[in-house]
DRENDO-1510 file (C-alpha; in Angstrom, 1 decimal, always signed):
<recs>
REC; n; res; u; v; w
REC; 1; MET; -45.2; -18.4; +7.9 .
REC; 2; ARG; -45.7; -15.1; +6.2 .
REC; 3; ILE; -49.0; -13.2; +6.7 .
REC; 4; ASN; -51.3; -13.8; +3.8 .
REC; 5; ASP; -54.0; -11.1; +3.5 .
REC; 6; LYS; -54.6; -11.5; -0.2 .
REC; 7; THR; -56.6; -14.7; +0.0 .
REC; 8; PRO; -59.1; -16.0; +2.7 .
REC; 9; TYR; -56.8; -19.0; +3.4 .
REC; 10; MET; -54.5; -19.1; +6.4 .
REC; 11; GLY; -51.2; -20.9; +7.0 .
REC; 12; LYS; -48.7; -22.2; +4.5 .
REC; 13; ARG; -50.2; -21.5; +1.0 .
REC; 14; LEU; -48.5; -21.3; -2.3 .
REC; 15; VAL; -50.7; -18.6; -3.6 .
REC; 16; ALA; -49.3; -18.5; -7.1 .
REC; 17; SER; -46.8; -20.3; -9.3 .
REC; 18; TYR; -46.1; -20.0; -13.0 .
REC; 19; CYS; -45.1; -22.9; -15.2 .
REC; 20; GLY; -45.3; -21.8; -18.8 .
REC; 21; ARG; -43.4; -20.7; -21.8 .
REC; 22; LEU; -44.0; -17.7; -24.0 .
REC; 23; ASP; -42.2; -16.9; -27.2 .
REC; 24; THR; -39.2; -15.4; -25.5 .
REC; 25; MET; -37.6; -15.6; -22.1 .
REC; 26; GLU; -37.9; -11.8; -21.8 .
REC; 27; ALA; -41.7; -12.1; -22.3 .
REC; 28; VAL; -41.8; -14.6; -19.4 .
REC; 29; ASP; -39.7; -12.4; -17.2 .
REC; 30; LYS; -42.1; -9.4; -17.9 .
REC; 31; LEU; -45.0; -11.6; -17.0 .
REC; 32; VAL; -43.3; -12.5; -13.7 .
REC; 33; LEU; -42.5; -8.8; -13.0 .
REC; 34; TYR; -46.1; -7.8; -13.7 .
REC; 35; ALA; -47.3; -10.4; -11.2 .
REC; 36; CYS; -44.8; -9.1; -8.6 .
REC; 37; LEU; -46.0; -5.6; -9.1 .
REC; 38; ARG; -49.7; -6.6; -9.2 .
REC; 39; TRP; -49.6; -8.5; -5.9 .
REC; 40; ASN; -46.7; -6.5; -4.3 .
REC; 41; CYS; -44.7; -9.6; -3.8 .
REC; 42; LYS; -41.2; -11.0; -4.4 .
REC; 43; VAL; -40.3; -14.0; -6.5 .
REC; 44; LEU; -38.1; -17.0; -5.8 .
REC; 45; TYR; -37.3; -18.6; -9.1 .
REC; 46; GLU; -35.4; -21.7; -10.1 .
REC; 47; ALA; -31.9; -20.3; -11.1 .
REC; 48; GLY; -30.3; -21.4; -14.3 .
REC; 49; THR; -33.5; -21.3; -16.3 .
REC; 50; GLY; -33.3; -18.0; -18.0 .
REC; 51; GLU; -32.2; -14.4; -17.6 .
REC; 52; LEU; -34.6; -13.2; -15.0 .
REC; 53; VAL; -31.9; -11.5; -12.8 .
REC; 54; THR; -30.4; -9.7; -15.8 .
REC; 55; ASN; -33.8; -8.5; -16.9 .
REC; 56; PHE; -35.0; -7.5; -13.5 .
REC; 57; LYS; -31.7; -5.5; -13.0 .
REC; 58; LYS; -32.2; -3.9; -16.4 .
REC; 59; TRP; -35.7; -2.8; -15.5 .
REC; 60; GLY; -34.7; -1.6; -12.0 .
REC; 61; TYR; -36.6; -4.2; -10.0 .
REC; 62; ARG; -33.9; -6.4; -8.5 .
REC; 63; ASP; -35.4; -5.8; -5.1 .
REC; 64; LYS; -38.3; -8.0; -6.2 .
REC; 65; LEU; -36.0; -11.1; -6.3 .
REC; 66; LEU; -35.5; -13.4; -3.3 .
REC; 67; LYS; -32.1; -14.9; -2.5 .
REC; 68; ASP; -31.3; -18.6; -2.3 .
REC; 69; PRO; -33.0; -19.9; +0.9 .
REC; 70; SER; -31.2; -23.2; +0.9 .
REC; 71; SER; -28.2; -21.7; +2.8 .
REC; 72; TYR; -30.6; -21.2; +5.8 .
REC; 73; ILE; -31.6; -24.8; +5.9 .
REC; 74; ASN; -30.0; -28.1; +6.8 .
REC; 75; ARG; -26.3; -27.4; +6.4 .
REC; 76; SER; -25.7; -31.1; +5.7 .
REC; 77; VAL; -27.5; -31.0; +2.4 .
REC; 78; ASP; -24.8; -31.2; -0.3 .
REC; 79; GLY; -25.0; -29.0; -3.2 .
REC; 80; PRO; -23.9; -25.6; -4.4 .
REC; 81; ARG; -24.1; -22.8; -1.8 .
REC; 82; ILE; -25.1; -19.9; -3.9 .
REC; 83; THR; -25.9; -16.7; -2.1 .
REC; 84; GLY; -27.3; -15.1; -5.2 .
REC; 85; TYR; -30.8; -14.8; -6.4 .
REC; 86; GLY; -33.0; -17.8; -7.0 .
REC; 87; ILE; -32.3; -21.4; -6.0 .
REC; 88; VAL; -30.5; -24.1; -8.0 .
REC; 89; ILE; -32.5; -27.4; -7.7 .
REC; 90; GLY; -30.5; -29.6; -10.0 .
REC; 91; ASP; -30.8; -33.4; -9.7 .
REC; 92; GLY; -28.8; -34.0; -6.5 .
REC; 93; ASP; -29.4; -33.9; -2.8 .
REC; 94; ILE; -31.2; -30.5; -2.9 .
REC; 95; LYS; -33.8; -31.9; -5.2 .
REC; 96; LEU; -34.3; -35.0; -3.1 .
REC; 97; GLU; -34.6; -32.9; +0.1 .
REC; 98; GLY; -37.1; -30.6; -1.7 .
REC; 99; MET; -39.1; -33.7; -2.8 .
REC; 100; ARG; -39.1; -34.9; +0.8 .
REC; 101; MET; -40.4; -31.5; +2.0 .
REC; 102; VAL; -43.1; -31.6; -0.7 .
REC; 103; ARG; -44.2; -35.0; +0.5 .
REC; 104; ASP; -44.3; -33.9; +4.1 .
REC; 105; PHE; -46.2; -30.8; +3.1 .
REC; 106; LEU; -48.8; -32.8; +1.2 .
REC; 107; TYR; -49.4; -35.3; +4.0 .
REC; 108; GLU; -49.5; -32.7; +6.8 .
REC; 109; ILE; -52.8; -33.1; +8.7 .
REC; 110; VAL; -54.5; -29.7; +8.7 .
REC; 111; GLY; -57.8; -30.7; +10.4 .
REC; 112; LYS; -60.3; -33.5; +11.1 .
REC; 113; THR; -63.8; -34.2; +9.8 .
REC; 114; SER; -66.8; -34.4; +12.1 .
REC; 115; ASP; -66.2; -38.2; +12.3 .
REC; 116; GLY; -62.5; -37.8; +13.2 .
REC; 117; THR; -61.0; -38.6; +9.8 .
REC; 118; PRO; -57.9; -36.6; +9.2 .
REC; 119; ILE; -57.9; -33.9; +6.5 .
REC; 120; TYR; -54.5; -33.8; +4.7 .
REC; 121; ARG; -53.2; -30.7; +2.9 .
REC; 122; PHE; -53.4; -32.4; -0.5 .
REC; 123; ASN; -57.2; -32.6; +0.1 .
REC; 124; GLN; -57.2; -28.7; +0.0 .
REC; 125; ILE; -55.2; -28.4; -3.3 .
REC; 126; TYR; -57.5; -27.5; -6.2 .
REC; 127; ASP; -54.8; -27.3; -8.9 .
REC; 128; ILE; -55.7; -30.3; -11.0 .
REC; 129; SER; -52.7; -29.9; -13.2 .
REC; 130; PHE; -50.4; -30.0; -10.2 .
REC; 131; LEU; -52.1; -33.1; -8.7 .
REC; 132; LEU; -52.0; -34.9; -12.1 .
REC; 133; GLU; -48.3; -34.1; -12.4 .
REC; 134; LEU; -47.7; -35.6; -9.0 .
REC; 135; ASP; -49.7; -38.6; -9.8 .
REC; 136; ARG; -47.8; -39.3; -13.1 .
REC; 137; PHE; -44.4; -38.2; -11.8 .
REC; 138; ILE; -41.4; -40.3; -12.9 .
REC; 139; PHE; -38.0; -39.4; -11.4 .
REC; 140; GLY; -35.6; -37.8; -13.9 .
REC; 141; ARG; -38.3; -36.4; -16.2 .
REC; 142; ASN; -39.3; -32.8; -16.4 .
REC; 143; ALA; -41.9; -31.8; -13.9 .
REC; 144; ASP; -42.4; -28.0; -13.9 .
REC; 145; ARG; -45.1; -27.8; -11.3 .
REC; 146; LEU; -43.3; -30.1; -8.9 .
REC; 147; SER; -40.2; -28.0; -9.4 .
REC; 148; SER; -42.2; -25.0; -8.5 .
REC; 149; ALA; -43.5; -26.7; -5.4 .
REC; 150; ILE; -39.9; -27.7; -4.4 .
REC; 151; VAL; -38.8; -24.1; -4.7 .
REC; 152; ALA; -41.7; -23.0; -2.5 .
REC; 153; MET; -40.9; -25.6; +0.1 .
REC; 154; PHE; -37.4; -24.2; +0.6 .
REC; 155; GLU; -38.8; -20.7; +1.1 .
REC; 156; PHE; -41.4; -22.1; +3.6 .
REC; 157; ARG; -38.7; -23.9; +5.5 .
REC; 158; LYS; -36.5; -20.8; +5.6 .
REC; 159; ASP; -39.4; -18.7; +7.0 .
REC; 160; SER; -40.0; -21.4; +9.6 .
REC; 161; LEU; -36.4; -21.4; +10.7 .
REC; 162; LEU; -36.2; -17.6; +10.9 .
REC; 163; LEU; -39.3; -17.5; +13.0 .
REC; 164; GLU; -37.9; -20.2; +15.3 .
REC; 165; ARG; -34.6; -18.3; +15.6 .
REC; 166; GLU; -36.5; -15.1; +16.4 .
REC; 167; ALA; -38.6; -16.8; +19.1 .
REC; 168; ASN; -35.5; -18.4; +20.6 .
REC; 169; SER; -33.6; -15.1; +20.7 .
REC; 170; LYS; -36.7; -13.4; +22.4 .
REC; 171; SER; -36.9; -16.2; +25.0 .
REC; 172; LYS; -33.2; -15.8; +25.7 .
REC; 173; THR; -33.6; -12.0; +26.1 .
REC; 174; ASN; -36.6; -12.5; +28.4 .
REC; 175; ASN; -34.6; -15.0; +30.5 .
REC; 176; THR; -31.7; -12.6; +30.7 .
REC; 177; ASP; -34.0; -9.8; +31.8 .
REC; 178; ARG; -35.5; -11.9; +34.5 .
REC; 179; LYS; -32.1; -12.8; +35.9 .
REC; 180; VAL; -31.1; -9.1; +35.9 .
REC; 181; ASN; -34.4; -8.0; +37.5 .
REC; 182; ARG; -33.9; -10.7; +40.2 .
REC; 183; PHE; -30.6; -9.2; +41.2 .
REC; 184; LEU; -31.9; -5.6; +41.2 .
REC; 185; LYS; -34.5; -6.4; +43.9 .
</recs>
């Protein structure tokens, strides 16, 4: 996962998400831009929900937008393969895959208590609104916070795959170097 030096928490953490509506979409986009500038971060948004790309281009901050991470992940997931900015969740296989990843994320064991009882990741989530939305979730209804978590899961998965590929390529390079060195002796 990415290094998180802004908060005292380690590992996979969704440090911020925004689920709200101001008077205009441009006002929401400005709020997102201000957050990106404040925390020196990039944003992965759910595509098709406004004019974020247009506004970020207009303001000269297109470099703060992340591209669609779903193209890095399981190639068997059916859905649109967009290489543009943001991710299209929709209601098909991509949303179901994202919901599965959220479930796995919530039930990941992150530690044990002194008596050996597992501590799950959902025990460390202090966002009451998010937890209530999960508790009351009905498929097919609007769930902004869950959608935000789904978007984050795709980015987490992409980061994991890129780290795994990097580690594999380094091990292949090390193996090749060993073979070459053996022949040079």
